[in-house]
N, C-alpha and C positions, 0 to 999 in steps of 0.2 A: 275699238278705240276707248270705250268706256272702261274696260278692264285695265288698260294701260294707264288711264288717268287715275283710277282707284289705286293701282299699285304705286304710282308716283306719289299720290297723296298719303298713302299709308307710310311709305318710306320717309316722306317729309315729316310726318307726325312722330315717327319713331326717332328720327334724328333730333327733332326739336325736344322731345322728352329726354333723350340722353344728354343733350347739351344743357338743358335746364337742370338736370340732376348733377352734372359735373362742373358746371361753370358757376362762378360766384356772382353773377349779375350785379356788380357794383354794390355789394353789401345787401342785396335782396335775398331773403331767406325763402326761396321758392318752395322748399319742402314744407315749411310752416303754413304757407298759403294753400298748398295742396291738401294738407291735413285739415284745414278749416272747412273743407267741403263747400267752397263757394260755388254756386251754380255755374256750370259750363266754364270753369276756370281754364285759362289757356296761358302757357308760358312759352311762346315761340322762340325765345332767346333774347338776350340783351336785358335791358333794365325796364322794359315795358311788358306788362302782363294785361290780360283782358279777362272779363267775366260777365256773367249776368249780374243782377242786382245783389250786392252783398248786404247782409244784415248789419245792424249796429255792432253786434258782437264780432262779426267777421271783419268789419272795418278796424276794430281794436287789434285783431290779429294782424291785419295788414300794416298797421302802424308799428307794431312790435317787430314785424318782419322786415321793416326798413322802407316801406312805401312812403314817399314824401309828397306825392301829388295824386289826387283822385280826380279823374275826368268823367263826369256823367254825361251821357248822350240822351238821357231821358227828357222828354218834353214836359212842360208845365201841365199839370193835371194828371200825370201818371202817378198813381198812389204808391208811395214807398212805405208808409207806415211810421215814419219818423223824419225829423228834420236833418237830412243827410249833411247839408252844408255845416250846420252847427256841430254835429257829431264829429265830422272830419276835422274841423277847426279845433275842437276840444282835445282831439288826439294828437295835435301838433302837425297835422298835414295841411296842405293847401287844397281847396276845393275849386274846381273849374267846371263850367257847364257849357255845353254846346247842345242846345235843344234840337234833336233830330226827331221830327214827328213822322214816324213810320216811313214807308217808301217814299213819300213826297219830300222827306227831309234828307234822303240819300242823294246828295248833290255834290258836284265837284267843289262848290264853295264851302260846304260843311267839311268835306275831306281836307281841304286846304286849311281850314280853321284848326282842325285836329292836328294836322301836321305841323302847323306853326307852334302850337303848344308843345308838342313832342320835341321839336327842334329847340325851342327856348330852354327846355329843361333836359336836354340831351345828356344821357348818362346818369341822371337821377332816377331812382325807382318810381315808376308811375303805374297806377292801376286805371285802366280805361274800362268803363262798363256801360251797359244799357240794361234792359230787362233780362235779355237772354244771351247777349254777345253777338247777335245777328247784325245789329247796326254797326257795332265795332268792326266786324269783318267786312261789312259792305263799304265802310269808309276807308278801311285799310286797302281794299281792292282798288278803289278809285285812286288812292294815293300811290299805290304801286304802279298803276297804269300811267299816272302823271309823271312818275319817276322813270318811265321808259320800259316797263315790263310790257310784253305783248298781252293781249286780252286774255288768253288762256292761262298764262302764268299769273296774271293779276287776279283772276278768279280763284286760282289755287291758293294764292296768298290770303284772299278773303276767307276762304274755307278754314285755313289754318288758324285764323284769328277768331273764328266763331260763326261765320256765315253759313248757315245750314238751311234756312228757309228758302224753299223753291221760289216763293213770291219775291223775296228780296234779291235772290240770285237773278231773276228776270229783270228787276229794276236796275241792278248793277250792269247787266249785259246791255240793256238799252242805253245807259249812260256811256258805256265804253264805245258802243257803236256810234253815238252822236258826237264823240270827241275827235 
């Protein structure tokens, strides 16, 4: 069973990479973002990409690549090393914050908040990040489940978006089992 899941995941990642390379993502230059070497960068398709914490310089690349909105899932007190909101604004992008404090912040409510922002700016290039993209993947898994995916497929969706931590995977599974 584990080999089948890994094969499906690998297939999904390959298809996502090919689509990201071939599709124009609403004016989003995915290749430029990939070349910026943003930690754990993910481009599953469409106009939304995910990553770990970008540097101020990488946010500049994101702006030039067409990103219009940056959504940070980092909680207050997580040291970034610069005023991200100010940098994002100075680059002509809009900054949004949904504080997700570790596993305790991986909730259906936070997933719904993220989905509301994504829906509001649907089609506009958006970068969603946390420190590593694990929380991004966790919330995307919960959103996928809320949108009707079964638990297994929702977990795979989360992995594609960056959910790699075993601990957060367990938190997501518990959330899925409680809904």
